[in-house]
N, C-alpha and C positions, 0 to 999 in steps of 0.2 A: 835156478831154484824157484819154485812157485810157492806162494804163501796162501794159505786158506785160513780164514778166521771163522770159528764156530763156537758154540757153547756146549757144555757138557756138565755132568754131575759125577761126583765121586761118591760111590756107594759105601755101605758100611764095611765092606771087605777091602776097600782101597782101589776098587776097579773103576776105570774111567768109562762112563756111559755117554756117548755122543747124543745130543738132542735131535740131530738129523744126519742122514747119510752125507758123506763128503762128495760123492759123485766121482770117485776115483776107482777104476775097475782093474787096474794093473797091480798085482801083488808087488809090494816094495817096502823097504824100510823108510821111516820118516823120522824127522826130529820134532820134538814137541817143546813148546814153551808154555808153561801152565801159570796163569795169573790167578792168585787166590786172594779174595778180600780178607784183610786182617781183622776187620770189625765184624762182629756177628750181626749187628744191626744193619738193616738195609737202609739206603738213603731214601727218605720220604719224598724227595723231589724227583727221584728217578722213576720214570714210567716203566712198568714191567715190559719185557721184550715182546711177548705175545700181544699185549694191548697196543704197543707202538706199531707193530707190524700191521695189526688190524686197522688202525687209524690211517696208516699210509695207503693200504689197499682201498679203503673207503674214499680217501681224498683223490686217489688216481682214478677210481671209477667215476667219481663226480666230475673231475676235470675232463675225462674222455667223453662223457655224455653231455658236456656243455653246461653243467650246473655250477657256474662260477659267478663271482661277484667282482665288480670293478674295485680296484684298490681303494678308490675314494669312498666307496660305500662301506667299506670295512671300518672306517674311522667315524662314521656317523654315530652320534650319541656318546662319544668318548671325549671327555674334556681333557685336552692336552694343553697345558699352560707352559 
């Protein structure tokens, strides 16, 4: 059995709307496990998915083009006691 993790929205009529295609092109039955946040409030410390993905893409682009800093330079100006 293969596992695919994705995100979706449940609309007003209770229908599940996937945020992106699964990439599965063979008609077949599947099993779903739906995880629903019990709290209505979002976690202020959690970065929204689109923003996180954008940051990952930007970091990868910078790394592939050689726009990197040595680890020692990242600590400059930070007082670590």
